[in-house]
C-alpha positions in Angstrom: 8.2 -59.8 -15.1 10.8 -57.3 -13.6 14.2 -57.3 -14.6 16.8 -57.9 -11.8 19.7 -55.7 -11.0 22.7 -57.6 -12.0 24.2 -59.8 -9.4 27.8 -58.9 -10.7 27.4 -55.2 -10.0 27.8 -53.4 -6.5 24.8 -54.0 -4.4 25.2 -51.0 -2.2 26.1 -47.5 -3.0 29.4 -45.8 -1.7 29.4 -42.8 0.7 25.6 -43.1 1.5 22.8 -41.7 -0.7 20.3 -38.7 -0.9 16.5 -39.3 -0.8 13.5 -37.1 -1.4 9.9 -38.0 -0.8 7.4 -37.4 -3.5 4.8 -34.6 -2.9 1.6 -36.7 -2.1 -0.7 -33.7 -1.4 -2.5 -31.6 -4.2 -3.3 -27.8 -3.1 -6.0 -25.7 -4.8 -6.4 -22.0 -4.2 -9.8 -20.8 -3.4 -11.5 -17.4 -4.1 -11.2 -16.8 -0.3 -9.8 -18.8 2.8 -7.1 -21.1 3.0 -6.1 -23.3 0.1 -7.9 -26.7 -0.1 -5.7 -29.9 0.1 -6.3 -33.4 -0.9 -4.3 -36.5 -1.1 -3.1 -37.8 -4.3 -2.8 -41.4 -3.5 -2.5 -43.9 -0.5 1.3 -43.9 -0.8 4.0 -42.0 -2.4 7.2 -42.9 -4.1 10.8 -41.7 -3.3 13.7 -40.5 -5.5 17.2 -41.4 -4.7 20.5 -40.2 -5.8 23.1 -42.9 -5.3 26.7 -43.4 -6.6 28.5 -46.9 -7.2 32.2 -47.5 -7.5 32.8 -49.9 -10.3 35.6 -51.6 -12.2 35.9 -51.1 -15.9 34.3 -54.8 -16.4 31.4 -53.8 -13.8 31.0 -50.5 -15.9 30.7 -52.4 -19.1 28.2 -54.8 -17.7 26.3 -52.0 -16.3 26.2 -49.9 -19.7 25.1 -53.1 -21.4 22.3 -53.8 -19.0 21.3 -50.1 -19.0 21.4 -49.6 -22.8 20.0 -53.2 -23.8 18.1 -54.6 -21.0 16.4 -51.7 -19.7 16.4 -50.1 -23.2 18.1 -46.9 -21.9 16.3 -46.8 -18.6 12.8 -47.4 -20.3 11.9 -50.5 -18.3 11.8 -50.9 -14.4 14.0 -53.1 -12.5 14.1 -55.0 -9.1 16.6 -53.7 -6.6 17.2 -53.7 -2.8 16.8 -50.2 -1.6 20.0 -48.2 -0.1 18.1 -47.3 3.1 15.8 -50.5 4.2 17.7 -53.2 2.0 14.2 -54.4 0.9 13.7 -55.5 -2.6 11.5 -53.3 -4.7 10.4 -51.9 -7.9 12.7 -48.8 -9.4 13.0 -46.9 -12.4 15.8 -44.7 -13.8 14.8 -41.0 -13.9 17.4 -39.9 -16.2 20.7 -41.2 -17.8 23.6 -42.5 -15.7 26.7 -40.1 -15.2 30.1 -41.8 -15.3 33.2 -40.3 -13.7 36.8 -41.8 -14.1 38.6 -42.1 -10.6 41.8 -43.7 -10.9 41.5 -47.2 -12.2 37.7 -47.2 -11.3 34.5 -45.5 -12.3 32.0 -43.7 -10.3 28.6 -44.2 -11.6 25.8 -41.9 -10.3 22.2 -42.6 -10.7 18.8 -41.1 -10.0 16.4 -43.7 -9.5 12.7 -43.7 -8.3 11.2 -46.2 -6.0 7.6 -47.0 -6.8 5.3 -47.0 -3.7 
């Protein structure tokens, strides 16, 4: 069973997002001629950088969900993608970053969408 992104948290990142495609090609040098290439798999994942604006209560909910439910990002979760808004399987690729902005928090994440 996948863990769901909490409904009480923002569902869309602020000010857009950044996305990078996973390299899905293996390249091998040869003794002569061009390198050989081979596909790694039938599909590739994508890594996203997203930032959410949260209240103090939402930040507390997020931290509890991240630390306890996801066990510091160990487990994958179910979330609607920022680009296609389709639900998919995601995992954190590192710890969240928290920045205080007035009375709110910017919570920045690096997340990976499984193919």
